[in-house]
N, C-alpha and C positions, 0 to 999 in steps of 0.2 A: 503495500501498500505506501510504502513512503514511495517509493519509486516509483508509480501511480502517479504521484502527485509530482514530486519533483519534474518528472515530464511536460506532465500538463500543463506547469507552472513555466516551466521553459520553452515548449514551443507556443507558447499561448492559448492550451488547449482546452479541454474541461474534462477532469474530476469522474468516474460517474460508478456508481459501486451499484452491484447488481446481487441482491439478493438470491440463491437457487435454494426454492420453491416449491420443484416437482414432485416433492413428496407430502403434501400434508400432515400427512399422518405422524410424521418425523419430525416435524416442524415445531419450534415455541417461537413465543415472543419475544421470552426471555435471551433468547441465544442474538438475537437479532439488537436487542435493547444493547445487551454487552460488548456485541462488536461495534455501535455507533459511542458506546463507552469509550473503550478500547482506542477508538482511531481520536476521538477527541484530545484525550488525554495526551495523545500526543501531535496533537494540533491539527492533526490529515481530516480537512474539512472537505468533503464531493460537494459537484456541484451539480449531481443529481443520483434521489438512491430512485432505484425502481426493483420487479421480482420477476423474475423468470416466469411466473401464473399472469401478470399483467399482459405479456402477449401469446398465451396458449387460443386467445383468440381469431389472432390473426397463419394461425397454423391448421390446414387441412390438412388431417390425415386421411388416406384413402387406403382400402385396403383391398385386393383381391387374394385369391387362392392361390399366388406365387412369387408377390413379389408386394412391398410397403411402396407406395410412392409420398410422399410430400409435398404439396405444395405452400411456398409463398409468396407472400406477395414479392415485389421489385425491393420497393423502399423499404421495406422488414428486411431482406437483406441488404442491402443497400448501408446500411443503419445497424445494423448485431453485428455485419462480415457473418453472418456464419460457417463455419467448417463442415466437414465430413464424421467430425466428430461428436460435436454440437448435436449437429443433427441426428447420430446413430445413440447417440444419451436422453437425446427426447424418447426413445422409442421404447 
């Protein structure tokens, strides 16, 4: 997180913090609160905070008997720069 903040400041970018809450049954509010508190103690201030679940509606999973096809809008892909590993993790 410290490097992320450093590069965001150096290149006049934004530091985005994204919580992975793709498995809601295992997620707890206290985890997020603790992370935010720890970041504040390091004087790390994200420019934006999001959650994986915020983007579920942008992803449509189509399934047939032999394969999976993920369909994302172009703006969604460009914004998040999704890699194959991330796509597979969503399955």
